[in-house]
C-alpha positions as protocol buffer text, in pm:
chain_id: "A"
residue {
  index: 1
  type: MET
  ca { x: -1510 y: 920 z: -647 }
}
residue {
  index: 2
  type: VAL
  ca { x: -1754 y: 650 z: -578 }
}
residue {
  index: 3
  type: TYR
  ca { x: -1801 y: 407 z: -846 }
}
residue {
  index: 4
  type: SER
  ca { x: -2002 y: 140 z: -859 }
}
residue {
  index: 5
  type: VAL
  ca { x: -1924 y: -181 z: -1139 }
}
residue {
  index: 6
  type: GLN
  ca { x: -2102 y: -465 z: -1241 }
}
residue {
  index: 7
  type: LYS
  ca { x: -2016 y: -698 z: -1498 }
}
residue {
  index: 8
  type: GLU
  ca { x: -2357 y: -853 z: -1571 }
}
residue {
  index: 9
  type: VAL
  ca { x: -2738 y: -821 z: -1519 }
}
residue {
  index: 10
  type: TYR
  ca { x: -2800 y: -1000 z: -1228 }
}
residue {
  index: 11
  type: SER
  ca { x: -3245 y: -1138 z: -1100 }
}
residue {
  index: 12
  type: SER
  ca { x: -3318 y: -894 z: -800 }
}
residue {
  index: 13
  type: ASP
  ca { x: -3278 y: -1317 z: -580 }
}
residue {
  index: 14
  type: LYS
  ca { x: -2929 y: -1338 z: -729 }
}
residue {
  index: 15
  type: THR
  ca { x: -2881 y: -975 z: -583 }
}
residue {
  index: 16
  type: LEU
  ca { x: -3010 y: -1011 z: -294 }
}
residue {
  index: 17
  type: GLY
  ca { x: -2838 y: -1295 z: -230 }
}
residue {
  index: 18
  type: ASN
  ca { x: -2543 y: -1117 z: -311 }
}
residue {
  index: 19
  type: VAL
  ca { x: -2586 y: -851 z: -94 }
}
residue {
  index: 20
  type: VAL
  ca { x: -2654 y: -1078 z: 220 }
}
residue {
  index: 21
  type: LEU
  ca { x: -2413 y: -1456 z: 179 }
}
residue {
  index: 22
  type: GLN
  ca { x: -2171 y: -1240 z: 10 }
}
residue {
  index: 23
  type: ASN
  ca { x: -1879 y: -1005 z: 257 }
}
residue {
  index: 24
  type: LEU
  ca { x: -1816 y: -674 z: 79 }
}
residue {
  index: 25
  type: LYS
  ca { x: -1510 y: -648 z: -211 }
}
residue {
  index: 26
  type: PHE
  ca { x: -1414 y: -390 z: -443 }
}
residue {
  index: 27
  type: PRO
  ca { x: -1229 y: -345 z: -734 }
}
residue {
  index: 28
  type: ASP
  ca { x: -876 y: -302 z: -752 }
}
residue {
  index: 29
  type: SER
  ca { x: -1000 y: 60 z: -982 }
}
residue {
  index: 30
  type: PRO
  ca { x: -1025 y: 239 z: -1042 }
}
residue {
  index: 31
  type: LEU
  ca { x: -886 y: 377 z: -638 }
}
residue {
  index: 32
  type: GLY
  ca { x: -1174 y: 522 z: -411 }
}
residue {
  index: 33
  type: SER
  ca { x: -1075 y: 708 z: -108 }
}
residue {
  index: 34
  type: LEU
  ca { x: -1030 y: 499 z: 207 }
}
residue {
  index: 35
  type: GLN
  ca { x: -1319 y: 797 z: 359 }
}
residue {
  index: 36
  type: ALA
  ca { x: -1546 y: 670 z: 82 }
}
residue {
  index: 37
  type: LYS
  ca { x: -1511 y: 293 z: 124 }
}
residue {
  index: 38
  type: ASP
  ca { x: -1505 y: 391 z: 483 }
}
residue {
  index: 39
  type: PHE
  ca { x: -1810 y: 534 z: 508 }
}
residue {
  index: 40
  type: ILE
  ca { x: -1999 y: 243 z: 246 }
}
residue {
  index: 41
  type: ARG
  ca { x: -1918 y: -89 z: 448 }
}
residue {
  index: 42
  type: GLU
  ca { x: -2066 y: 66 z: 722 }
}
residue {
  index: 43
  type: LEU
  ca { x: -2389 y: 178 z: 527 }
}
residue {
  index: 44
  type: LEU
  ca { x: -2350 y: -184 z: 442 }
}
residue {
  index: 45
  type: VAL
  ca { x: -2337 y: -358 z: 780 }
}
residue {
  index: 46
  type: LYS
  ca { x: -2563 y: -627 z: 791 }
}
residue {
  index: 47
  type: GLU
  ca { x: -2698 y: -614 z: 1198 }
}
residue {
  index: 48
  type: THR
  ca { x: -2894 y: -332 z: 1180 }
}
residue {
  index: 49
  type: GLU
  ca { x: -2842 y: -148 z: 1575 }
}
residue {
  index: 50
  type: ASN
  ca { x: -2401 y: -177 z: 1423 }
}
residue {
  index: 51
  type: ARG
  ca { x: -2470 y: 22 z: 1025 }
}
residue {
  index: 52
  type: LEU
  ca { x: -2392 y: 393 z: 1061 }
}
residue {
  index: 53
  type: GLY
  ca { x: -2720 y: 648 z: 1107 }
}
residue {
  index: 54
  type: SER
  ca { x: -2909 y: 248 z: 1300 }
}
residue {
  index: 55
  type: GLU
  ca { x: -2846 y: 587 z: 1648 }
}
residue {
  index: 56
  type: LYS
  ca { x: -2861 y: 922 z: 1533 }
}
residue {
  index: 57
  type: GLY
  ca { x: -3014 y: 860 z: 1238 }
}
residue {
  index: 58
  type: SER
  ca { x: -2969 y: 1110 z: 949 }
}
residue {
  index: 59
  type: THR
  ca { x: -2640 y: 1353 z: 1161 }
}
residue {
  index: 60
  type: GLU
  ca { x: -2474 y: 1064 z: 1258 }
}
residue {
  index: 61
  type: ILE
  ca { x: -2440 y: 982 z: 783 }
}
residue {
  index: 62
  type: LYS
  ca { x: -2400 y: 1416 z: 763 }
}
residue {
  index: 63
  type: ARG
  ca { x: -2026 y: 1355 z: 1025 }
}
residue {
  index: 64
  type: HIS
  ca { x: -1896 y: 1063 z: 863 }
}
residue {
  index: 65
  type: GLN
  ca { x: -1550 y: 1173 z: 779 }
}
residue {
  index: 66
  type: PHE
  ca { x: -1664 y: 1070 z: 367 }
}
residue {
  index: 67
  type: PHE
  ca { x: -1786 y: 1406 z: 401 }
}
residue {
  index: 68
  type: GLU
  ca { x: -1538 y: 1618 z: 578 }
}
residue {
  index: 69
  type: GLY
  ca { x: -1562 y: 2003 z: 472 }
}
residue {
  index: 70
  type: LEU
  ca { x: -1971 y: 2032 z: 276 }
}
residue {
  index: 71
  type: ASN
  ca { x: -2170 y: 2255 z: 392 }
}
residue {
  index: 72
  type: TRP
  ca { x: -2451 y: 2104 z: 458 }
}
residue {
  index: 73
  type: ALA
  ca { x: -2647 y: 2446 z: 497 }
}
residue {
  index: 74
  type: LEU
  ca { x: -2561 y: 2518 z: 141 }
}
residue {
  index: 75
  type: ILE
  ca { x: -2564 y: 2149 z: -46 }
}
residue {
  index: 76
  type: ARG
  ca { x: -2793 y: 2300 z: -230 }
}
residue {
  index: 77
  type: CYS
  ca { x: -2634 y: 2628 z: -320 }
}
residue {
  index: 78
  type: ALA
  ca { x: -2253 y: 2396 z: -399 }
}
residue {
  index: 79
  type: ILE
  ca { x: -2115 y: 2317 z: -754 }
}
residue {
  index: 80
  type: PRO
  ca { x: -2186 y: 1964 z: -741 }
}
residue {
  index: 81
  type: PRO
  ca { x: -1850 y: 1790 z: -925 }
}
residue {
  index: 82
  type: LYS
  ca { x: -1783 y: 1687 z: -1225 }
}
residue {
  index: 83
  type: LEU
  ca { x: -1821 y: 1309 z: -1261 }
}
residue {
  index: 84
  type: LEU
  ca { x: -1660 y: 1130 z: -1507 }
}
residue {
  index: 85
  type: ASP
  ca { x: -1696 y: 873 z: -1765 }
}
residue {
  index: 86
  type: PHE
  ca { x: -1631 y: 442 z: -1641 }
}
residue {
  index: 87
  type: ASN
  ca { x: -1345 y: 470 z: -1973 }
}
residue {
  index: 88
  type: GLU
  ca { x: -1241 y: 757 z: -1856 }
}
residue {
  index: 89
  type: LEU
  ca { x: -1032 y: 614 z: -1578 }
}
residue {
  index: 90
  type: ARG
  ca { x: -915 y: 266 z: -1687 }
}
């Protein structure tokens, strides 16, 4: 499961400052898969030339291990997973 936790509302400038100046940290809970965390890390690499997708575009992104077993040709026919309520994960 991929998740987002935001404890307070930030202005656009503060959000940009956090993205540029802060290191990526994942919360202890809820737990995320190693593949999901790796995927997020690779998408958020600050140097664009080293970021996932910078060489082969969406093909490179689709080949990431997070998407292993996903049939991209049939993605529009797939049933999406049930989303959990964040409160259920506590």
